[in-house]
N, C-alpha and C positions, 0 to 999 in steps of 0.2 A: 963746066960751063955750067950753073944752075938755070932751069927755066921755070919761070912761074907760072901757075895755073890762072889764065884770067879768069875762071869762072870763079875763084874764087876771092878774088878783088872786092874789096866793097869800094862801091859806088862803080862797080864797071858799068858801062853800055851794054852788056848784054841780056836778052830780052828771057834768058833760058835761066839765067842767074836768080837766085833768090835773095834776097835781106831779110831777116827776124825785124828787123826795126821799120822796111819800108812799110806805109801806113795807107800805099794802093795794092800795095800785092792784093787781086782779086783773093787767093787762098786762105788770105787770114782773114776776109771781110764777112765771109761766105755765114750764113748767119745756122744757129741749127734748129731741128726740129725741137718743138716743147718735147718736155720727158711728161708732163702732167699731161699733154694733149694726145698721146699716143696713148698711156693708159687709160683713157676717159675714150679711147675710138675702141680700145680692147674689151673694156667691162662694157660696153656699150654692146657690140659682139657676143660677148657670153652669154646676154642678160635677156637679147633677144633669141637666142637662140634656146637657155633656158625657159623660156617661155613658151617659146615652140614645142620644143619637147615635153613642157608636162603638160601643156595642152592634148599633144598628140597619146601621152601617154595616158593621159587623165580619161581619156574617151575612151582609149582601148579599155579600160578597167573596168569602166563604167558599164559598156556597151556590153562586156560580158559577162558581168556581176549581173545586171539589168535581165540579162536572154535568159538565166537560169530561174529566175524567180518566176513562180506561175500565179501566186495572187494580186491583186494591187499594192503598189508602191505607194506609200505615204513620202511626203517631201523628207519628214524631220529622218526617216531610216537613207536618205541619199544623200542628206548633209554629213551623216553621223558615219559615211561610209568611209573607211579606210584611202581607198582612189582620193577620194574628195579632201578627205585630212590634208593628204600629202601634198596634194598638189597647191592646196590652199598656201603650204608652211613652205612652195618651193617658188611660189608666187611672190610671198612676203621675201625670202631672199631676192629676187630677184629685181626686188624693188627697193631692197638696202643698196643693192649693186648700183643699181638704176640714179638713186640720192648722190650715190659716189663718184660714178661716171661723171654727175654733174656738176659737184665740187669741183674736182681735177679738171673737165676742162673749164671753167672759170676763172680756174686760176691760171691752166694754158693759156689764154687768151688775154690777158693780163701782165704776162711777164713781157719784160725787155727783150728784144735784140734774139727773139725767136721766131722761128716758122711759124703761122697759124690755121696752118690744113688741118692736122688733127686736133688741136682745141677745139675749132667749129664743129667739125664734122660729126665729133664724140659728144659735144653740151646740144646738138641738135636732136642728135640720135636719141641719146638720153634723155634730151625736152620730153620728144613726138612718143616716146613710151611710158612716160612719165603721166606725161594729160593725155593718153589714150588710156589709161585705167582709169584715172579719175575719171574720164565718160564714160566709161563700162560702171563703173560702178553708182557715179548719177543717174543713167540710163538704170539701172535696176532697180534703184529707189523709188524711182516715177513711175516703173511698169506694173510696180505692185499696189 
């Protein structure tokens, strides 16, 4: 006597049986996270850590360099200090990362059938950092 497994029957009423052609299956209808959105979020975090680390290391390098100088220091000497030049380069790299993260966040937002959590967070994080840097530049321009 052959016994046919009821779970393998097509059209069975078993709630645990899965039918790949069933459009009401909740496993098949789950939306995935957006790949560009996740990348935007990660890039935003990396750029934020890059900004913090750059300011921290440049401050330490400048304070130690200025502490050893006994004569008055000119602004040009500080501006051409290797720590300031390297910090400027790293800040530009972080800004390029923020721009790429902002673009990826917007791409993640417009993708259909994807979760929007990471694209929203990544877009906001990268946008805030770009706007903050632009505000600092404008504040520096108007202070002189």
